[in-house]
Phi, psi and omega in degrees: 000135176288161184301323182294340183266003185255147170250120183238329188283141179299323179299320178295316178300313182296320178298317181291320178299320185280317187260346185275173177255147181242147177220146183216156164228195186292331185260331188221152169243134181241127171251133178232144176213155179290151170224167184264011184266173178262015177212167179279161171234145187237132171238139182237134179233122176230120185290153176292342177291344182287336181149193181283180185298325180297314180296314181297318180291327177296318178297315180297320179297319181290327176294314179299321180298319178298317180290328175295320180295329184250021186307316184278348183262358185259131181287158183290101177215163169270128185233130173244129177250124176247123181276138176260172184303327182291345181285346183296320187273358186282144170279172184298317181292320178295321177299316181297317180295319180294319178293318178300320179300310183288330177289327175295319178297321180284352178059052178255358176273136178270354175228167176282124179259128181292000000 
C-alpha cells in the first residue's frame, strides 16, 4: 500500500471509531467514515491476543492483498479493519471472501462485485 492509502495516526483512528459506522461478521469488524480525498484510506488492527508477530503480520498481509485486488472498486472512505480471533485460521482466499462479504454489507464497493 502506498503511503497515501494508509491510516497511521491515533487521532484518525479515534475519529473513525467515534464518527464512523461499523459492520461485522465472524472474522472482521469494519469501521467506515467519510474522507475528503479521492481515494480510500485503510487502517488495520490486529490484537496481540491473536498470536505472535508472524501470525499477526500474515493476517495483515492478507487483508492488504484483498484491498489491493479491489483498489479501483472501493469508494473514497476511511476504512478500519479489525481482525477477530476466527481470522487466525483463515487462508488468504478465505480471508478475501470474508472481507468481501463484510465490505459489501458496509457498502464500500462502487460496483457490483461477484
